N, C-alpha and C positions, 0 to 999 in steps of 0.2 A: 406549464413550465415546471421543471423540477430544480430544486436547489440542494446544494451539498457543500461540503468542506473538503478541500484537498490540502494535505500537508506533505512536505518532503521528509525523507528519512532523518534529515537533520532538523526536524521540526521543533526541537527544543527538548528540555528535560521531559522524561516520561510523565511526570505529574501534570505538566502543562498540556501534553497531548491528550492525556486522559480527560482533562477538563473539557477539551474541544469535542471529543467524541460523545461524552455525556451530554454536553450542551446540544449537539446536533440531534441526538436521540430524544431528548426532553422537549425540544422546541419544534419537532415535526419536520426536520430536514429529511430529504429523500435519501441521501447517500453521504458516506464519509469514505474518503480514499486516501491512500498513502503512496508515496513515491516508490518506484522499484529500483532506484539508483542509490549508490553510495557516493555522495559528493557533497561538498559544501558550496552552496551558491548564494551569495558570492563567497569566494575563498576566505576562510577565517583562521588559518593557521593549523588546521588538522587536530585541534585538541577538544572538539565537542563530542558528546556521545553520538553514536550512530546506530540506529536500529534497522534491521531488515524488515521487509514488508510482512512476511508471514507471522513473525513474532508480534509486531504491532497489531495486526488484525486479529490475532488470537486474543490478545489482551482486550481489544475493543469488543470482541464478540462476547466476552465474559461480562462486560459492563453495560451492554446495550440490548434492547428488545425490538426496536422498530426500524432503525436506520439500516439501509443496505450498505454493506462493506465491500470495498474493492481496492484494486491496485492496477497499475498499468500492465506490465508484462512480467510473467514469472518464467525465468529460465531454469528449468529443473535439470536439464542436461545440456551439454555443449551442442551447439548447432552443427558441429562437425561430426558428431557421432552418427553411425549408420541408423540406429533406431530412431533418432529424432528426424533424420532425413526421410525415413520410410513413413513415419507418422505424418509429416508435413505433406508428402506426396499423396498419401491416402485421403487426407482432408481436402486437397485441391481437386480431386476427381469429381466431387459432387457438384 
């Protein structure tokens, strides 16, 4: 069995998130992941800090050595673009 910690982009102040990924790395957790969405769950008025996944994982990578880092889905281009559609089709052929 593998254990990890997952937090949302609204996971709290950056210092608190940093404590979590350092804890996961130091205590032998297998993975640490972050949300790929910008939303407050539950809604809290829209005044909290919000970090996107790549920035959070970059910061975590600088502080960790062992834990695997990940996220749900990364949308680097619109799903409506021709290039994204072509890439998706080519991966579906195999």
